[in-house]
C-alpha positions in Angstrom: -12.7 13.4 -17.4 -9.0 12.6 -17.3 -9.6 8.9 -16.3 -12.1 8.4 -19.2 -9.5 9.9 -21.6 -6.8 7.8 -20.2 -8.8 4.6 -20.5 -9.9 5.2 -24.1 -6.4 6.1 -25.3 -4.5 3.3 -27.0 -1.4 2.5 -25.0 1.9 3.1 -26.6 5.4 3.1 -25.3 5.9 6.7 -26.4 2.7 7.9 -24.5 3.7 6.0 -21.4 7.1 7.6 -21.4 5.8 11.1 -21.9 2.9 10.9 -19.4 4.1 11.2 -15.8 2.1 9.0 -13.5 2.5 7.3 -10.2 -0.1 4.6 -11.0 1.4 1.2 -11.5 0.4 -1.2 -14.3 -2.2 -3.8 -13.1 -1.4 -7.5 -12.9 2.0 -7.6 -11.4 3.8 -4.8 -13.0 4.2 -2.0 -10.5 6.6 0.7 -11.4 9.7 1.2 -9.2 8.9 3.2 -6.1 7.5 3.2 -2.6 3.8 2.5 -2.0 1.3 2.2 0.9 -0.8 -0.8 0.2 -3.2 -3.4 1.7 -1.5 -6.8 1.4 -4.5 -9.0 0.5 -2.7 -12.3 -0.1 0.8 -13.9 0.3 2.1 -16.9 -1.5 5.2 -18.1 0.3 6.2 -20.6 -2.4 9.1 -19.3 -4.5 8.0 -19.0 -8.2 11.7 -18.9 -9.3 15.3 -18.9 -7.9 15.4 -15.1 -7.6 12.3 -14.7 -5.4 10.8 -16.1 -2.2 7.2 -15.7 -2.9 4.5 -13.4 -4.3 2.3 -10.8 -2.6 -1.0 -9.4 -3.9 -1.7 -5.8 -3.0 -4.3 -3.1 -3.4 -2.8 0.5 -3.4 -3.9 2.9 -0.8 -2.9 6.4 0.1 -2.8 7.7 3.7 -3.5 11.4 4.5 -3.3 13.3 7.8 -4.4 16.7 9.1 -6.3 19.1 6.8 -5.4 16.9 3.8 -7.2 14.0 5.4 -10.3 16.0 6.1 -10.4 17.3 2.5 -9.8 13.8 1.0 -12.5 12.2 3.2 -15.0 14.8 2.1 -14.0 14.5 -1.5 -14.5 10.8 -1.5 -18.0 11.0 0.2 -16.9 10.2 3.7 -17.7 13.5 5.4 -19.1 11.4 8.3 -15.5 10.5 9.3 -14.9 14.2 10.0 -15.8 15.4 13.5 -16.0 18.9 15.0 -14.5 19.7 18.4 -16.0 22.1 21.0 -14.3 25.0 19.3 -15.8 24.2 15.9 -12.5 22.9 14.5 -12.8 19.9 12.2 -10.7 16.8 12.8 -10.5 13.1 12.0 -10.0 10.8 14.9 -6.5 9.4 15.0 -5.6 12.1 12.4 -5.5 9.9 9.3 -7.7 8.9 6.4 -6.9 6.1 4.1 -8.1 6.3 0.5 -8.3 3.0 -1.3 -10.6 4.2 -4.0 -8.3 2.5 -6.6 -9.5 -1.0 -6.3 -7.0 -2.4 -8.8 -5.1 -5.5 -7.6 -1.4 -6.0 -8.2 0.6 -9.2 -7.9 4.3 -8.7 -7.3 7.2 -11.1 -6.8 9.1 -10.7 -3.5 12.9 -10.6 -4.0 15.1 -13.1 -2.1 16.8 -10.0 -0.6 13.6 -8.4 0.5 13.6 -7.0 4.0 10.3 -8.1 5.6 9.4 -6.0 8.7 6.4 -7.3 10.7 4.9 -6.4 14.1 6.4 -8.3 16.9 4.3 -11.0 18.6 5.5 -9.5 21.9 4.0 -6.1 21.1 5.5 -2.8 20.2 8.9 -2.5 22.0 11.1 -1.7 19.1 11.1 2.1 19.1 9.7 4.1 16.3 9.9 1.3 13.7 7.6 -1.0 15.8 8.7 -3.9 13.6 11.0 -6.8 13.8 12.6 -8.9 11.0 10.1 -11.3 9.7 9.7 -14.0 7.1 7.4 -14.4 4.2 5.9 -17.4 6.0 5.0 -15.3 9.0 3.6 -12.5 6.9 1.4 -15.1 5.1 0.0 -16.3 8.5 -1.0 -12.7 9.4 -2.5 -11.9 6.0 -4.4 -15.2 5.9 -6.2 -13.9 9.0 -6.7 -10.3 7.8 -5.3 -8.1 5.1 -2.5 -5.9 6.4 -1.6 -2.3 5.7 2.1 -1.9 4.8 4.7 0.1 3.0 6.4 -1.7 0.1 9.3 -0.7 -2.0 9.5 -2.0 -5.6 12.8 -2.1 -7.5 13.3 -3.8 -10.8 9.8 -5.2 -10.7 10.3 -7.0 -7.4 9.4 -6.1 -3.9 12.6 -5.2 -1.9 11.0 -4.0 1.3 7.8 -4.8 3.1 7.1 -2.9 6.3 3.9 -3.2 8.2 2.4 0.2 8.9 0.9 0.8 12.4 -2.6 2.2 12.4 -3.8 3.3 15.8 
């Protein structure tokens, strides 16, 4: 399988450059890009002058429509798929989250990171549904339960954290 071949190959800089992949490197080195993740832990103590804390995340991909149905079945979750009275398959709320990659990544949060969290007053902020937040507030939320979010990594640091609403 491709994953077996990838795990048995010796890593080299040349191979990494020539093999396109969207999979980040474990243990704190996520490649630059935007990811949907579960934030599993937040440390709001700045590890250095350039950052305000550290988040620990587990990557997850969200699918909708026909793609959600196919992915759920592929991952052994056909029971998530329902059939309406016309025989059309659907997934309630029209999304499926795949977190089959259980790798954990620890990433520093830039001092300039925009942290967007759900308002304590409910969703009254239009399509974004988020308000400006702090790493301390995010930590309080994650300490009670992991949170689904979109993050943007740039230069090895998180520059954007935006909670993702799941109905």
